[in-house]
NUDRENVO-731936 format. One record per residue (C-alpha): residue number from 0; residue in one letter; x, y, z. Coordinates in steps of 0.05 Angstrom, whole numbers, plus 32768, in hexadecimal, padded with zeros to 4 digits. Example, Ala and Ser with C-alpha at 12.3 -4.5 7.8 and 13.67 -1.06 7.14 Angstrom:
<nodes>
+-----+---+------+------+------+
!   k ! r !    X !    Y !    Z !
+-----+---+------+------+------+
!   0 ! a ! 80F6 ! 7FA6 ! 809C !
!   1 ! s ! 8111 ! 7FEB ! 808F !
+-----+---+------+------+------+
</nodes>
This chain:
<nodes>
+-----+---+------+------+------+
!   k ! r !    X !    Y !    Z !
+-----+---+------+------+------+
!   0 ! m ! 835B ! 7F4D ! 7FA7 !
!   1 ! t ! 834E ! 7F3B ! 7F60 !
!   2 ! a ! 830C ! 7F57 ! 7F3C !
!   3 ! d ! 82EB ! 7F10 ! 7F34 !
!   4 ! r ! 82F9 ! 7EFF ! 7F7F !
!   5 ! s ! 82DD ! 7F48 ! 7F99 !
!   6 ! d ! 82A1 ! 7F3D ! 7F64 !
!   7 ! l ! 8294 ! 7EF4 ! 7F85 !
!   8 ! r ! 829D ! 7F16 ! 7FCA !
!   9 ! c ! 8267 ! 7F49 ! 7FB8 !
!  10 ! t ! 8237 ! 7F18 ! 7F9A !
!  11 ! l ! 823C ! 7EE9 ! 7FD7 !
!  12 ! t ! 8234 ! 7F1F ! 8008 !
!  13 ! a ! 81FA ! 7F37 ! 7FDC !
!  14 ! l ! 81DA ! 7EF3 ! 7FDE !
!  15 ! l ! 81DE ! 7EEC ! 802B !
!  16 ! a ! 81BA ! 7F35 ! 8032 !
!  17 ! a ! 8181 ! 7F1E ! 7FFB !
!  18 ! w ! 8176 ! 7EDB ! 801E !
!  19 ! v ! 8170 ! 7EFB ! 8067 !
!  20 ! t ! 8141 ! 7F2E ! 8044 !
!  21 ! m ! 8115 ! 7EF8 ! 8025 !
!  22 ! v ! 8114 ! 7ED5 ! 8068 !
!  23 ! f ! 810A ! 7F08 ! 8096 !
!  24 ! g ! 80E6 ! 7F3A ! 806A !
!  25 ! a ! 80B0 ! 7F09 ! 805A !
!  26 ! s ! 80AD ! 7EF8 ! 80A6 !
!  27 ! l ! 80A3 ! 7F43 ! 80B9 !
!  28 ! l ! 8070 ! 7F48 ! 8082 !
!  29 ! m ! 804B ! 7F0D ! 80A0 !
!  30 ! a ! 804D ! 7F24 ! 80E9 !
!  31 ! a ! 803C ! 7F6B ! 80D1 !
!  32 ! f ! 8004 ! 7F5C ! 80A2 !
!  33 ! g ! 7FFA ! 7F15 ! 80A0 !
!  34 ! p ! 7FB9 ! 7EEF ! 80B0 !
!  35 ! l ! 7FDD ! 7EBF ! 80DE !
!  36 ! g ! 7FCD ! 7EDE ! 8123 !
!  37 ! p ! 7FC6 ! 7F1D ! 8145 !
!  38 ! e ! 7FEE ! 7F59 ! 812D !
!  39 ! p ! 8024 ! 7F6B ! 8161 !
!  40 ! a ! 800E ! 7FA2 ! 818C !
!  41 ! n ! 805A ! 7FC1 ! 818F !
!  42 ! l ! 80A2 ! 7FBF ! 8171 !
!  43 ! q ! 80B9 ! 7F8C ! 81A3 !
!  44 ! e ! 8080 ! 7F5A ! 8194 !
!  45 ! l ! 8087 ! 7F69 ! 814B !
!  46 ! a ! 80D2 ! 7F5A ! 814F !
!  47 ! r ! 80C3 ! 7F19 ! 8175 !
!  48 ! a ! 808A ! 7F03 ! 8143 !
!  49 ! v ! 80C1 ! 7F12 ! 8109 !
!  50 ! w ! 80F8 ! 7EE9 ! 8129 !
!  51 ! k ! 80C8 ! 7EB1 ! 813B !
!  52 ! g ! 80AC ! 7EAE ! 80F1 !
!  53 ! a ! 80F2 ! 7EA9 ! 80D2 !
!  54 ! d ! 810F ! 7E7A ! 8102 !
!  55 ! d ! 80CF ! 7E4B ! 80F8 !
!  56 ! m ! 80E1 ! 7E4A ! 80B1 !
!  57 ! g ! 8101 ! 7E03 ! 80A0 !
!  58 ! p ! 8147 ! 7DFE ! 808B !
!  59 ! a ! 8131 ! 7DDE ! 8048 !
!  60 ! v ! 8107 ! 7E1C ! 803A !
!  61 ! k ! 8141 ! 7E4C ! 8044 !
!  62 ! l ! 8170 ! 7E27 ! 801D !
!  63 ! l ! 8142 ! 7E1B ! 7FE3 !
!  64 ! l ! 812C ! 7E63 ! 7FE1 !
!  65 ! i ! 8177 ! 7E7A ! 7FDB !
!  66 ! a ! 8187 ! 7E46 ! 7FAA !
!  67 ! f ! 814F ! 7E59 ! 7F7C !
!  68 ! f ! 815F ! 7EA0 ! 7F81 !
!  69 ! a ! 81AF ! 7E98 ! 7F79 !
!  70 ! l ! 819E ! 7E6B ! 7F3C !
!  71 ! q ! 817B ! 7EA4 ! 7F18 !
!  72 ! v ! 81A3 ! 7EDD ! 7F2B !
!  73 ! l ! 81E4 ! 7EB8 ! 7F1F !
!  74 ! g ! 81CB ! 7E97 ! 7EE2 !
!  75 ! g ! 81B0 ! 7EDB ! 7EC4 !
!  76 ! w ! 81DC ! 7F0D ! 7EDD !
!  77 ! r ! 8201 ! 7F1D ! 7E9E !
!  78 ! a ! 81C2 ! 7F19 ! 7E75 !
!  79 ! a ! 819B ! 7F50 ! 7E97 !
!  80 ! s ! 81B0 ! 7F98 ! 7E9B !
!  81 ! q ! 81E7 ! 7FAF ! 7EC8 !
!  82 ! r ! 81C4 ! 7FF0 ! 7ED7 !
!  83 ! t ! 81A9 ! 7FED ! 7F1C !
!  84 ! g ! 815E ! 8003 ! 7F0B !
!  85 ! p ! 8155 ! 7FCE ! 7ED9 !
!  86 ! r ! 8181 ! 7F98 ! 7EFF !
!  87 ! m ! 8154 ! 7FA3 ! 7F3E !
!  88 ! a ! 8113 ! 7F97 ! 7F17 !
!  89 ! v ! 812F ! 7F58 ! 7EFF !
!  90 ! d ! 814D ! 7F41 ! 7F3D !
!  91 ! a ! 810D ! 7F55 ! 7F60 !
!  92 ! g ! 80E7 ! 7F24 ! 7F36 !
!  93 ! a ! 811D ! 7EED ! 7F41 !
!  94 ! g ! 810B ! 7EF4 ! 7F8A !
!  95 ! a ! 80C4 ! 7EEE ! 7F82 !
!  96 ! l ! 80CB ! 7EB5 ! 7F50 !
!  97 ! a ! 80FA ! 7E90 ! 7F83 !
!  98 ! m ! 80C1 ! 7E99 ! 7FB5 !
!  99 ! l ! 808F ! 7E77 ! 7F89 !
! 100 ! l ! 80C4 ! 7E47 ! 7F73 !
! 101 ! t ! 80CE ! 7E35 ! 7FC1 !
! 102 ! l ! 8087 ! 7E2C ! 7FCF !
! 103 ! a ! 807A ! 7DFF ! 7F97 !
! 104 ! a ! 80B5 ! 7DD3 ! 7FA0 !
! 105 ! v ! 80BF ! 7DCC ! 7FEC !
! 106 ! p ! 809E ! 7D88 ! 8001 !
! 107 ! e ! 806B ! 7D91 ! 8033 !
! 108 ! s ! 8094 ! 7D69 ! 8068 !
! 109 ! l ! 80CA ! 7D9E ! 8064 !
! 110 ! s ! 80A4 ! 7DD9 ! 8061 !
! 111 ! r ! 80A0 ! 7DEA ! 80A8 !
! 112 ! g ! 8086 ! 7E33 ! 80B2 !
! 113 ! f ! 8082 ! 7E42 ! 8069 !
! 114 ! g ! 804A ! 7E38 ! 8034 !
! 115 ! v ! 8025 ! 7DF5 ! 8042 !
! 116 ! g ! 804B ! 7DE9 ! 807D !
! 117 ! l ! 8033 ! 7E2A ! 809E !
! 118 ! t ! 7FEA ! 7E2C ! 8083 !
! 119 ! g ! 7FD9 ! 7DE7 ! 8066 !
! 120 ! a ! 7FD7 ! 7E0A ! 801C !
! 121 ! r ! 8012 ! 7E0B ! 7FF0 !
! 122 ! f ! 7FFF ! 7E4C ! 7FD1 !
! 123 ! d ! 7FD5 ! 7E71 ! 8006 !
! 124 ! p ! 7FB2 ! 7EAE ! 7FE7 !
! 125 ! a ! 7FB7 ! 7ED4 ! 8024 !
! 126 ! l ! 8003 ! 7EC7 ! 802B !
! 127 ! l ! 8019 ! 7EC5 ! 7FE3 !
! 128 ! p ! 801F ! 7F14 ! 7FDB !
! 129 ! i ! 804A ! 7F11 ! 801A !
! 130 ! y ! 8075 ! 7EDE ! 8004 !
! 131 ! l ! 8081 ! 7F01 ! 7FBD !
! 132 ! c ! 808C ! 7F44 ! 7FDC !
! 133 ! g ! 80C3 ! 7F26 ! 800D !
! 134 ! g ! 80DF ! 7F05 ! 7FD2 !
! 135 ! a ! 80E6 ! 7F47 ! 7FA6 !
! 136 ! f ! 80FD ! 7F6B ! 7FE1 !
! 137 ! g ! 8136 ! 7F3B ! 7FE8 !
! 138 ! g ! 8145 ! 7F3F ! 7F9A !
! 139 ! i ! 8147 ! 7F8F ! 7FA4 !
! 140 ! v ! 8177 ! 7F85 ! 7FE1 !
! 141 ! f ! 81A1 ! 7F57 ! 7FB6 !
! 142 ! t ! 81AA ! 7F8C ! 7F80 !
! 143 ! l ! 81B7 ! 7FC5 ! 7FAB !
! 144 ! s ! 81E6 ! 7F9C ! 7FD9 !
! 145 ! r ! 820D ! 7F85 ! 7F9E !
! 146 ! a ! 8212 ! 7FCC ! 7F7B !
! 147 ! r ! 822A ! 7FEC ! 7FBE !
! 148 ! c ! 8261 ! 7FBA ! 7FC9 !
! 149 ! r ! 8274 ! 7FBF ! 7F7E !
! 150 ! s ! 827A ! 800D ! 7F88 !
! 151 ! r ! 82AA ! 8006 ! 7FC2 !
! 152 ! q ! 82D4 ! 7FD6 ! 7F99 !
! 153 ! k ! 82E3 ! 8011 ! 7F64 !
+-----+---+------+------+------+
</nodes>
């Protein structure tokens, strides 16, 4: 496999890992700490709540989220440091920004289970920190996943 193809494979795999982390990470944080209902009593209830939260999130939200994130990390990949620590900080910021952009851009009619479609407020102050953390976690997972894949290629 050529270096360009293996780098593309690593990047696409890392984007998928970041997207899953953003969707399920935000759902996990909402289920565990969110003001949307009673806290789960055990791990099985927590797992059910996380799955439901991620499943309830509309497809338009999920697509916009990964599109905003991918545009940032792919557009700025060469501009930022290639060292993992600084890269992780940049990508965590990109993940949080992707969440903000998604919250701002998704039409109310398509925002099922997310932002305005979930609470009636586009930037609900009770959920905004949860969304930002979920996005940042996704950015960190992107960096670590890509770095790990690339190190195996060498």
